[in-house]
LUMTORDREN-896465 format. One record per residue (C-alpha): residue number from 1; residue in one letter; x, y, z. Coordinates in steps of 0.25 Angstrom, whole numbers, plus 2048, in hexadecimal, padded with zeros to 3 digits. Each point is the difference from the previous one (the first is absolute). Example, Ala and Ser with C-alpha at 12.3 -4.5 7.8 and 13.67 -1.06 7.14 Angstrom:
BEGIN
r i 1 | aa a | c1 831 | c2 7EE | c3 81F
r i 2 | aa s | c1 806 | c2 80E | c3 7FE
# end
This chain:
BEGIN
r i 1 | aa m | c1 7FF | c2 800 | c3 801
r i 2 | aa r | c1 807 | c2 80D | c3 7FC
r i 3 | aa f | c1 7FD | c2 80D | c3 809
r i 4 | aa f | c1 805 | c2 80A | c3 7F5
r i 5 | aa m | c1 800 | c2 801 | c3 7F1
r i 6 | aa e | c1 80C | c2 7FC | c3 7FA
r i 7 | aa k | c1 804 | c2 80A | c3 7F4
r i 8 | aa l | c1 802 | c2 7FA | c3 7F2
r i 9 | aa l | c1 807 | c2 809 | c3 7F5
r i 10 | aa l | c1 7FC | c2 7FE | c3 7F2
r i 11 | aa i | c1 80B | c2 806 | c3 7F6
r i 12 | aa g | c1 803 | c2 7FE | c3 7F2
r i 13 | aa i | c1 7FB | c2 807 | c3 7F2
r i 14 | aa n | c1 7F1 | c2 800 | c3 802
r i 15 | aa t | c1 7F9 | c2 7FC | c3 80E
r i 16 | aa r | c1 7F2 | c2 801 | c3 7FC
r i 17 | aa s | c1 7FC | c2 7F2 | c3 7FE
r i 18 | aa m | c1 806 | c2 7FB | c3 80C
r i 19 | aa l | c1 7FC | c2 80D | c3 809
r i 20 | aa n | c1 7F2 | c2 7FB | c3 7FD
r i 21 | aa s | c1 802 | c2 7F2 | c3 806
r i 22 | aa a | c1 808 | c2 805 | c3 80B
r i 23 | aa l | c1 7F5 | c2 809 | c3 805
r i 24 | aa k | c1 7F8 | c2 7F3 | c3 803
r i 25 | aa l | c1 80C | c2 7FB | c3 808
r i 26 | aa d | c1 803 | c2 802 | c3 810
r i 27 | aa y | c1 80C | c2 80A | c3 7FE
r i 28 | aa e | c1 804 | c2 80E | c3 801
r i 29 | aa i | c1 803 | c2 803 | c3 7F0
r i 30 | aa f | c1 80B | c2 808 | c3 7FA
r i 31 | aa s | c1 802 | c2 801 | c3 7F3
r i 32 | aa t | c1 80A | c2 807 | c3 7F5
r i 33 | aa s | c1 7FD | c2 7FF | c3 7F2
r i 34 | aa y | c1 806 | c2 806 | c3 7F3
r i 35 | aa f | c1 7F3 | c2 801 | c3 7F9
r i 36 | aa s | c1 7F5 | c2 80A | c3 806
r i 37 | aa t | c1 7F3 | c2 7FA | c3 7F9
r i 38 | aa s | c1 7F4 | c2 807 | c3 803
r i 39 | aa d | c1 7F9 | c2 7F3 | c3 806
r i 40 | aa t | c1 80B | c2 7FE | c3 809
r i 41 | aa p | c1 7FA | c2 7FD | c3 80E
r i 42 | aa q | c1 804 | c2 80D | c3 809
r i 43 | aa i | c1 806 | c2 7FC | c3 80D
r i 44 | aa k | c1 807 | c2 808 | c3 80B
r i 45 | aa n | c1 80E | c2 7FB | c3 7FF
r i 46 | aa q | c1 803 | c2 801 | c3 7F2
r i 47 | aa k | c1 80B | c2 805 | c3 7F6
r i 48 | aa i | c1 7FE | c2 803 | c3 7F0
r i 49 | aa i | c1 80C | c2 802 | c3 7F8
r i 50 | aa l | c1 7F8 | c2 806 | c3 7F3
r i 51 | aa e | c1 7F7 | c2 80B | c3 802
r i 52 | aa e | c1 7F7 | c2 801 | c3 7F6
r i 53 | aa k | c1 7FB | c2 80E | c3 7FD
r i 54 | aa n | c1 7F6 | c2 807 | c3 7F7
r i 55 | aa n | c1 806 | c2 803 | c3 7F2
r i 56 | aa e | c1 80C | c2 7F9 | c3 803
r i 57 | aa s | c1 807 | c2 7F4 | c3 7FB
r i 58 | aa s | c1 804 | c2 7F4 | c3 808
r i 59 | aa g | c1 80C | c2 7FE | c3 7F8
r i 60 | aa i | c1 807 | c2 7F3 | c3 7FB
r i 61 | aa f | c1 800 | c2 7F6 | c3 80A
r i 62 | aa e | c1 80E | c2 7F8 | c3 7FC
r i 63 | aa d | c1 806 | c2 80E | c3 800
r i 64 | aa n | c1 7FA | c2 804 | c3 80E
r i 65 | aa f | c1 7FE | c2 7F4 | c3 80A
r i 66 | aa n | c1 80C | c2 7FE | c3 80A
r i 67 | aa s | c1 7FF | c2 7F6 | c3 809
r i 68 | aa s | c1 80A | c2 806 | c3 808
r i 69 | aa y | c1 7F8 | c2 80C | c3 801
r i 70 | aa i | c1 7F4 | c2 7F9 | c3 805
r i 71 | aa l | c1 808 | c2 7F9 | c3 80B
r i 72 | aa e | c1 807 | c2 80E | c3 806
r i 73 | aa t | c1 7F2 | c2 806 | c3 7FF
r i 74 | aa s | c1 7FA | c2 7F3 | c3 808
r i 75 | aa k | c1 80B | c2 801 | c3 80A
r i 76 | aa d | c1 7F7 | c2 805 | c3 80D
r i 77 | aa f | c1 7F6 | c2 7F5 | c3 7FB
r i 78 | aa i | c1 80A | c2 7F5 | c3 800
r i 79 | aa d | c1 805 | c2 802 | c3 80D
r i 80 | aa e | c1 7F1 | c2 801 | c3 806
r i 81 | aa a | c1 7FC | c2 7F2 | c3 7F8
r i 82 | aa d | c1 7FE | c2 7F4 | c3 807
r i 83 | aa y | c1 800 | c2 7F9 | c3 7F1
r i 84 | aa i | c1 803 | c2 805 | c3 7F3
r i 85 | aa i | c1 7FB | c2 7F8 | c3 7F3
r i 86 | aa p | c1 808 | c2 807 | c3 7F4
r i 87 | aa i | c1 7F8 | c2 800 | c3 7F3
r i 88 | aa s | c1 804 | c2 800 | c3 7F2
r i 89 | aa g | c1 80C | c2 80B | c3 7FF
r i 90 | aa i | c1 806 | c2 7FE | c3 80D
r i 91 | aa s | c1 80A | c2 7F6 | c3 801
r i 92 | aa p | c1 802 | c2 7FA | c3 80E
r i 93 | aa g | c1 810 | c2 800 | c3 7FF
r i 94 | aa e | c1 7FD | c2 80F | c3 801
r i 95 | aa f | c1 7FC | c2 801 | c3 80D
r i 96 | aa s | c1 80B | c2 7FE | c3 80C
r i 97 | aa k | c1 802 | c2 7F3 | c3 806
r i 98 | aa k | c1 7F9 | c2 806 | c3 80D
r i 99 | aa d | c1 7F3 | c2 804 | c3 7F7
r i 100 | aa q | c1 800 | c2 7F2 | c3 7F9
r i 101 | aa k | c1 7FD | c2 7F9 | c3 80C
r i 102 | aa k | c1 7F3 | c2 808 | c3 7FF
r i 103 | aa i | c1 7FD | c2 7FC | c3 7F2
r i 104 | aa l | c1 7F4 | c2 7F5 | c3 7FD
r i 105 | aa g | c1 803 | c2 7FA | c3 7F4
r i 106 | aa n | c1 80F | c2 7FB | c3 7FA
r i 107 | aa k | c1 80C | c2 807 | c3 807
r i 108 | aa d | c1 80B | c2 7FC | c3 7F7
r i 109 | aa v | c1 7FC | c2 800 | c3 7F1
r i 110 | aa s | c1 80E | c2 802 | c3 7FB
r i 111 | aa q | c1 800 | c2 7F2 | c3 7F8
r i 112 | aa i | c1 7F3 | c2 803 | c3 7F9
r i 113 | aa e | c1 7FF | c2 810 | c3 7FD
r i 114 | aa n | c1 80E | c2 7FE | c3 7F9
r i 115 | aa k | c1 7FB | c2 7F9 | c3 7F3
r i 116 | aa f | c1 80E | c2 7FA | c3 7FD
r i 117 | aa k | c1 802 | c2 7FB | c3 80E
r i 118 | aa f | c1 7F2 | c2 7FA | c3 800
r i 119 | aa y | c1 803 | c2 7F9 | c3 7F2
r i 120 | aa e | c1 80C | c2 7F9 | c3 806
r i 121 | aa k | c1 7FA | c2 7FD | c3 80B
r i 122 | aa i | c1 7F5 | c2 7F7 | c3 7FA
r i 123 | aa k | c1 805 | c2 7FE | c3 7F1
r i 124 | aa d | c1 803 | c2 7F1 | c3 804
r i 125 | aa e | c1 7F3 | c2 7FB | c3 806
r i 126 | aa f | c1 7F5 | c2 809 | c3 7F8
r i 127 | aa t | c1 7FD | c2 804 | c3 7F2
r i 128 | aa v | c1 807 | c2 80D | c3 7FD
r i 129 | aa p | c1 803 | c2 80B | c3 7F4
r i 130 | aa e | c1 80F | c2 800 | c3 7FF
r i 131 | aa t | c1 805 | c2 80B | c3 806
r i 132 | aa f | c1 80E | c2 808 | c3 800
r i 133 | aa l | c1 805 | c2 80C | c3 807
r i 134 | aa i | c1 805 | c2 80A | c3 7F7
r i 135 | aa k | c1 809 | c2 80D | c3 800
r i 136 | aa d | c1 7FA | c2 808 | c3 7F6
r i 137 | aa v | c1 7F8 | c2 7FE | c3 7F2
r i 138 | aa d | c1 80C | c2 7FB | c3 7F7
r i 139 | aa e | c1 802 | c2 7F5 | c3 80A
r i 140 | aa a | c1 7F2 | c2 7FC | c3 7FE
r i 141 | aa i | c1 801 | c2 801 | c3 7F0
r i 142 | aa e | c1 80B | c2 7F7 | c3 800
r i 143 | aa i | c1 7F9 | c2 7F6 | c3 80A
r i 144 | aa s | c1 7F5 | c2 801 | c3 7F6
r i 145 | aa e | c1 808 | c2 7FE | c3 7F4
r i 146 | aa n | c1 806 | c2 7F2 | c3 804
r i 147 | aa k | c1 7F2 | c2 7FC | c3 801
r i 148 | aa p | c1 7F9 | c2 807 | c3 7F4
r i 149 | aa e | c1 7F3 | c2 7F5 | c3 802
r i 150 | aa v | c1 7FD | c2 807 | c3 80E
r i 151 | aa k | c1 7F8 | c2 80D | c3 803
r i 152 | aa y | c1 805 | c2 807 | c3 80C
r i 153 | aa i | c1 7FB | c2 80B | c3 809
r i 154 | aa i | c1 807 | c2 809 | c3 80A
r i 155 | aa k | c1 7FC | c2 804 | c3 80C
r i 156 | aa p | c1 805 | c2 806 | c3 80D
r i 157 | aa v | c1 805 | c2 7F7 | c3 80B
r i 158 | aa k | c1 7F7 | c2 805 | c3 80A
r i 159 | aa g | c1 7F2 | c2 806 | c3 7FC
r i 160 | aa s | c1 7F2 | c2 7FC | c3 7FF
r i 161 | aa g | c1 7F3 | c2 803 | c3 7F8
r i 162 | aa g | c1 806 | c2 7FE | c3 7F2
r i 163 | aa y | c1 807 | c2 80D | c3 800
r i 164 | aa d | c1 80D | c2 803 | c3 7F9
r i 165 | aa i | c1 7FF | c2 7F3 | c3 7F8
r i 166 | aa n | c1 805 | c2 7FF | c3 7F1
r i 167 | aa l | c1 7FF | c2 7F7 | c3 7F5
r i 168 | aa l | c1 80F | c2 7FF | c3 7FA
r i 169 | aa n | c1 7FE | c2 800 | c3 7F2
r i 170 | aa n | c1 80B | c2 804 | c3 7F3
r i 171 | aa d | c1 7FB | c2 80E | c3 801
r i 172 | aa s | c1 800 | c2 802 | c3 810
r i 173 | aa t | c1 805 | c2 80D | c3 803
r i 174 | aa i | c1 7FE | c2 7FC | c3 810
r i 175 | aa q | c1 806 | c2 80A | c3 809
r i 176 | aa l | c1 804 | c2 7FA | c3 80E
r i 177 | aa n | c1 801 | c2 808 | c3 80D
r i 178 | aa d | c1 80E | c2 7FF | c3 804
r i 179 | aa s | c1 7FC | c2 801 | c3 80F
r i 180 | aa e | c1 7F8 | c2 7F2 | c3 7FD
r i 181 | aa n | c1 803 | c2 7F2 | c3 7FE
r i 182 | aa y | c1 7F9 | c2 7F8 | c3 7F5
r i 183 | aa i | c1 7FE | c2 7F3 | c3 7FC
r i 184 | aa l | c1 7FE | c2 7FA | c3 7F2
r i 185 | aa q | c1 7F6 | c2 7F4 | c3 800
r i 186 | aa e | c1 7FA | c2 7F8 | c3 7F6
r i 187 | aa y | c1 7F4 | c2 805 | c3 7FB
r i 188 | aa i | c1 7F3 | c2 7F4 | c3 803
r i 189 | aa d | c1 7F5 | c2 804 | c3 7F6
r i 190 | aa g | c1 7F2 | c2 7FB | c3 807
r i 191 | aa i | c1 7F5 | c2 802 | c3 80B
r i 192 | aa n | c1 804 | c2 808 | c3 80C
r i 193 | aa l | c1 7FA | c2 7F9 | c3 80D
r i 194 | aa s | c1 802 | c2 801 | c3 80E
r i 195 | aa s | c1 7FD | c2 7FA | c3 80E
r i 196 | aa s | c1 7FD | c2 805 | c3 80F
r i 197 | aa i | c1 807 | c2 7F8 | c3 80A
r i 198 | aa l | c1 7FD | c2 802 | c3 80F
r i 199 | aa a | c1 80B | c2 7FB | c3 809
r i 200 | aa r | c1 802 | c2 7FD | c3 80E
r i 201 | aa k | c1 80B | c2 7FA | c3 807
r i 202 | aa d | c1 800 | c2 7F3 | c3 7FB
r i 203 | aa i | c1 7F4 | c2 800 | c3 7F7
r i 204 | aa k | c1 800 | c2 806 | c3 7F4
r i 205 | aa k | c1 7F3 | c2 801 | c3 7F7
r i 206 | aa t | c1 7FC | c2 804 | c3 7F3
r i 207 | aa i | c1 7F2 | c2 807 | c3 800
r i 208 | aa m | c1 7FE | c2 805 | c3 7F3
r i 209 | aa n | c1 805 | c2 7FF | c3 7F1
r i 210 | aa s | c1 7FC | c2 80C | c3 7F6
r i 211 | aa r | c1 803 | c2 806 | c3 7F3
r i 212 | aa l | c1 80A | c2 80B | c3 801
r i 213 | aa l | c1 7FF | c2 80A | c3 7F6
r i 214 | aa t | c1 80A | c2 80A | c3 7F9
r i 215 | aa e | c1 7FF | c2 80B | c3 7F7
r i 216 | aa n | c1 804 | c2 7F7 | c3 7F6
r i 217 | aa d | c1 7F4 | c2 7F7 | c3 801
r i 218 | aa f | c1 7F7 | c2 80C | c3 7FB
r i 219 | aa k | c1 809 | c2 808 | c3 7F6
r i 220 | aa n | c1 80A | c2 7F5 | c3 7FC
r i 221 | aa n | c1 80B | c2 80C | c3 801
r i 222 | aa n | c1 80C | c2 7F7 | c3 807
r i 223 | aa s | c1 7FA | c2 808 | c3 80F
r i 224 | aa y | c1 801 | c2 7F8 | c3 80A
r i 225 | aa i | c1 7FB | c2 80A | c3 80A
r i 226 | aa y | c1 7F6 | c2 7F9 | c3 80B
r i 227 | aa i | c1 7F2 | c2 802 | c3 7FB
r i 228 | aa g | c1 7F8 | c2 7F8 | c3 80A
r i 229 | aa n | c1 7FB | c2 7F2 | c3 802
r i 230 | aa i | c1 7F4 | c2 7F6 | c3 7FF
r i 231 | aa l | c1 7FD | c2 7F5 | c3 80A
r i 232 | aa p | c1 7FD | c2 7F7 | c3 803
r i 233 | aa l | c1 809 | c2 7F7 | c3 7F4
r i 234 | aa t | c1 7F5 | c2 7F9 | c3 7F7
r i 235 | aa k | c1 7FF | c2 7FC | c3 7F3
r i 236 | aa e | c1 7F8 | c2 80D | c3 7FE
r i 237 | aa s | c1 808 | c2 80A | c3 807
r i 238 | aa i | c1 80F | c2 7FC | c3 7FB
r i 239 | aa l | c1 7FA | c2 807 | c3 7F3
r i 240 | aa s | c1 806 | c2 7F5 | c3 7F6
r i 241 | aa n | c1 7FD | c2 7F3 | c3 7FB
r i 242 | aa i | c1 806 | c2 7F7 | c3 809
r i 243 | aa g | c1 7FB | c2 7F2 | c3 802
r i 244 | aa n | c1 808 | c2 7FA | c3 80C
r i 245 | aa i | c1 7FC | c2 80C | c3 80A
r i 246 | aa d | c1 7FF | c2 7F7 | c3 80D
r i 247 | aa e | c1 810 | c2 7FA | c3 7FE
r i 248 | aa i | c1 803 | c2 80E | c3 7FD
r i 249 | aa n | c1 7FA | c2 804 | c3 80F
r i 250 | aa k | c1 805 | c2 7F4 | c3 805
r i 251 | aa q | c1 80F | c2 803 | c3 7FD
r i 252 | aa m | c1 7FE | c2 80D | c3 802
r i 253 | aa i | c1 7FC | c2 7FD | c3 80F
r i 254 | aa e | c1 80A | c2 7F6 | c3 803
r i 255 | aa t | c1 80B | c2 809 | c3 7F8
r i 256 | aa s | c1 7FD | c2 80C | c3 809
r i 257 | aa q | c1 800 | c2 7F9 | c3 80D
r i 258 | aa n | c1 80E | c2 7FA | c3 7FD
r i 259 | aa l | c1 804 | c2 80E | c3 7FE
r i 260 | aa a | c1 7FB | c2 805 | c3 80C
r i 261 | aa y | c1 807 | c2 7F4 | c3 808
r i 262 | aa k | c1 80C | c2 803 | c3 7F8
r i 263 | aa f | c1 801 | c2 80E | c3 805
r i 264 | aa n | c1 7F9 | c2 7FF | c3 80D
r i 265 | aa l | c1 7F5 | c2 809 | c3 7FC
r i 266 | aa i | c1 7F7 | c2 806 | c3 80A
r i 267 | aa g | c1 7F1 | c2 806 | c3 7FF
r i 268 | aa s | c1 7FA | c2 805 | c3 7F3
r i 269 | aa n | c1 809 | c2 7FE | c3 7F4
r i 270 | aa g | c1 800 | c2 7FF | c3 7F0
r i 271 | aa v | c1 806 | c2 7F7 | c3 7F5
r i 272 | aa d | c1 801 | c2 805 | c3 7F2
r i 273 | aa y | c1 800 | c2 7F7 | c3 7F5
r i 274 | aa i | c1 7FF | c2 7FF | c3 7F1
r i 275 | aa l | c1 7F9 | c2 7F4 | c3 7F9
r i 276 | aa n | c1 803 | c2 7FB | c3 7F2
r i 277 | aa e | c1 801 | c2 7F3 | c3 7F6
r i 278 | aa n | c1 80C | c2 7FD | c3 809
r i 279 | aa g | c1 7FA | c2 7FF | c3 80D
r i 280 | aa l | c1 800 | c2 80A | c3 80D
r i 281 | aa y | c1 80C | c2 80B | c3 802
r i 282 | aa v | c1 803 | c2 806 | c3 80E
r i 283 | aa i | c1 803 | c2 80E | c3 7FD
r i 284 | aa e | c1 800 | c2 806 | c3 80F
r i 285 | aa v | c1 7FA | c2 800 | c3 80E
r i 286 | aa n | c1 7FA | c2 80D | c3 806
r i 287 | aa p | c1 803 | c2 7FE | c3 80E
r i 288 | aa r | c1 7F6 | c2 808 | c3 805
r i 289 | aa i | c1 7F2 | c2 803 | c3 800
r i 290 | aa q | c1 7FB | c2 801 | c3 7F0
r i 291 | aa g | c1 7F8 | c2 808 | c3 7F6
r i 292 | aa t | c1 7F5 | c2 7F5 | c3 801
r i 293 | aa f | c1 7FE | c2 803 | c3 80E
r i 294 | aa e | c1 7F2 | c2 806 | c3 7FE
r i 295 | aa c | c1 7FC | c2 7F6 | c3 7F6
r i 296 | aa v | c1 803 | c2 7F4 | c3 809
r i 297 | aa e | c1 7F7 | c2 808 | c3 80A
r i 298 | aa k | c1 7F6 | c2 801 | c3 7F7
r i 299 | aa s | c1 7FF | c2 7F3 | c3 7FB
r i 300 | aa l | c1 802 | c2 7F7 | c3 80E
r i 301 | aa q | c1 7F9 | c2 80B | c3 809
r i 302 | aa i | c1 80B | c2 801 | c3 80A
r i 303 | aa n | c1 809 | c2 80B | c3 806
r i 304 | aa m | c1 80D | c2 7FD | c3 7F9
r i 305 | aa l | c1 808 | c2 80A | c3 808
r i 306 | aa d | c1 7FA | c2 7F7 | c3 80E
r i 307 | aa a | c1 806 | c2 7F5 | c3 7F8
r i 308 | aa h | c1 80C | c2 805 | c3 7FE
r i 309 | aa i | c1 801 | c2 806 | c3 80E
r i 310 | aa k | c1 7FD | c2 7F2 | c3 807
r i 311 | aa s | c1 809 | c2 7F7 | c3 7F6
r i 312 | aa c | c1 80B | c2 80A | c3 804
r i 313 | aa m | c1 7FC | c2 7FC | c3 80F
r i 314 | aa n | c1 801 | c2 7F0 | c3 7FC
r i 315 | aa e | c1 7F0 | c2 800 | c3 802
r i 316 | aa s | c1 7F7 | c2 7F8 | c3 7F8
r i 317 | aa v | c1 7F8 | c2 806 | c3 7F6
r i 318 | aa e | c1 7F2 | c2 7FA | c3 7FA
r i 319 | aa i | c1 801 | c2 801 | c3 7F1
r i 320 | aa p | c1 7F2 | c2 7FF | c3 7F8
r i 321 | aa k | c1 7FE | c2 7FC | c3 7F3
r i 322 | aa a | c1 7FE | c2 80A | c3 7F6
r i 323 | aa k | c1 7F3 | c2 806 | c3 800
r i 324 | aa y | c1 802 | c2 80A | c3 7F5
r i 325 | aa y | c1 808 | c2 804 | c3 7F2
r i 326 | aa s | c1 808 | c2 80D | c3 802
r i 327 | aa y | c1 806 | c2 809 | c3 7F7
r i 328 | aa k | c1 80A | c2 80C | c3 803
r i 329 | aa k | c1 804 | c2 809 | c3 7F4
r i 330 | aa i | c1 809 | c2 80C | c3 801
r i 331 | aa i | c1 7FD | c2 80B | c3 7F8
r i 332 | aa y | c1 80C | c2 809 | c3 7F9
r i 333 | aa s | c1 7FD | c2 80D | c3 7FB
r i 334 | aa p | c1 7FE | c2 7FF | c3 7F2
r i 335 | aa c | c1 804 | c2 810 | c3 800
r i 336 | aa r | c1 803 | c2 80C | c3 808
r i 337 | aa n | c1 7F3 | c2 802 | c3 808
r i 338 | aa k | c1 7FA | c2 809 | c3 80B
r i 339 | aa y | c1 7F8 | c2 7F6 | c3 808
r i 340 | aa s | c1 7F1 | c2 803 | c3 802
r i 341 | aa k | c1 7F5 | c2 7F6 | c3 806
r i 342 | aa i | c1 7FE | c2 7F3 | c3 7F9
r i 343 | aa d | c1 7F1 | c2 7FA | c3 803
r i 344 | aa l | c1 804 | c2 7F1 | c3 802
r i 345 | aa d | c1 7FF | c2 7F7 | c3 80E
r i 346 | aa n | c1 80C | c2 7F7 | c3 7FD
r i 347 | aa i | c1 80B | c2 80A | c3 7FE
r i 348 | aa y | c1 80A | c2 802 | c3 80B
r i 349 | aa d | c1 80F | c2 807 | c3 803
r i 350 | aa l | c1 7F9 | c2 80C | c3 7FA
r i 351 | aa p | c1 808 | c2 80D | c3 7FF
r i 352 | aa h | c1 7FB | c2 80E | c3 806
r i 353 | aa i | c1 7F5 | c2 808 | c3 7F8
r i 354 | aa g | c1 809 | c2 80A | c3 7F8
r i 355 | aa t | c1 80E | c2 7F8 | c3 800
r i 356 | aa i | c1 807 | c2 7FF | c3 7F4
r i 357 | aa t | c1 805 | c2 7F1 | c3 7FC
r i 358 | aa e | c1 80B | c2 7FF | c3 7F5
r i 359 | aa k | c1 7FE | c2 7F7 | c3 7F5
r i 360 | aa s | c1 802 | c2 7F3 | c3 802
r i 361 | aa e | c1 800 | c2 801 | c3 811
r i 362 | aa p | c1 7F7 | c2 7F9 | c3 808
r i 363 | aa l | c1 7F2 | c2 806 | c3 7FF
r i 364 | aa l | c1 7F7 | c2 7F6 | c3 809
r i 365 | aa t | c1 7FE | c2 7F1 | c3 802
r i 366 | aa i | c1 7F4 | c2 7F9 | c3 7FC
r i 367 | aa i | c1 7FC | c2 7F3 | c3 809
r i 368 | aa d | c1 7F3 | c2 7F9 | c3 800
r i 369 | aa k | c1 7FB | c2 7F2 | c3 804
r i 370 | aa d | c1 7F5 | c2 7F6 | c3 7FA
r i 371 | aa t | c1 7FD | c2 7F3 | c3 801
r i 372 | aa d | c1 7FF | c2 7FF | c3 7F0
r i 373 | aa f | c1 80D | c2 803 | c3 7F9
r i 374 | aa k | c1 7FA | c2 804 | c3 7F4
r i 375 | aa k | c1 7F8 | c2 80B | c3 807
r i 376 | aa l | c1 80B | c2 804 | c3 808
r i 377 | aa y | c1 809 | c2 802 | c3 7F5
r i 378 | aa e | c1 7F6 | c2 807 | c3 7F7
r i 379 | aa k | c1 7FE | c2 80A | c3 80C
r i 380 | aa v | c1 80F | c2 804 | c3 803
r i 381 | aa e | c1 803 | c2 801 | c3 7F1
r i 382 | aa n | c1 7F4 | c2 809 | c3 7FE
r i 383 | aa s | c1 805 | c2 808 | c3 80B
r i 384 | aa s | c1 80E | c2 801 | c3 7FA
r i 385 | aa r | c1 7F9 | c2 806 | c3 7F4
r i 386 | aa i | c1 7F8 | c2 80A | c3 806
r i 387 | aa v | c1 80C | c2 805 | c3 80A
r i 388 | aa n | c1 808 | c2 801 | c3 7F2
r i 389 | aa q | c1 7F6 | c2 807 | c3 7F9
r i 390 | aa e | c1 7FE | c2 80A | c3 80B
r i 391 | aa t | c1 80E | c2 802 | c3 803
r i 392 | aa i | c1 803 | c2 803 | c3 7F0
# end
């Protein structure tokens, strides 16, 4: 029995969805978020980095986001909190050793976040794309010329969300940032999939598989920026003519659990895959609460933040069967846009009225659920069309 409310800090790029779940739990909540969406719950202990103002641009996320600044801004919250949950954008390794003890989730993720170390760690046990650590583009071209039959992509050693991934081809004019390290990776053409894992100390369980969506799925433009998910994974939601969906689900469940044991994961985590005619390739592990968070909540009708916390504290969590299909789709602004109210009931992460979103920056998120997949898909795609039309 607790005689005082313990203090929980949520910190990352966007805390909106987790704040909604946290406010249903018995904690005093603190939050630091980069984005300031108009539908983010307003709480007493809250810091927001991006101050959206009428007639002012919200800028370019990749240019402006700085995890070190968020941590520095949150210093008093970090000191006061009993527990910390870092969300996408903040690595546990960026916290001091003292503060890492407060983290609910994985603390040492160095072998996972470094994509080359991750590849080296799992290449003998799992099917993975061949990967090289490179110094520059010239080295990448030299490697690719020795294997002209293989397509390659260049990506940062550390990074998430599909940003800064470039297809290497004959007319490549790729500019690499001197301050970052990069890998050259065999390009696997196929269907993007992901698993959600819930892990206790000794029990790791895959609770949901999903279709992972990137910009390339919609525009076929060699952009691999994360767009969203559809779950659970079925012959309909995979959005492709795949006959052996039960076998794919079974293989994903087993592989994700094996990876969770290998890296001793705790709490809510994700594994990303690509499926093609050669089988299932492991692409990366996301050692934190994933972008599927709200979709899993809507599908299973549970509080995923509660499930994450209980798992981190080695408490058992009852996971029901999926009750709904759920579909999340992030809309990136089709043009430079001054936001005005859009009258839809399934849109989230909304800019403040009158603020300016630059072209190709995240504008808002569509999230919906339905027991009928076709109805759900039509609803989300219809909302997507309306948002793009009204934005233009």
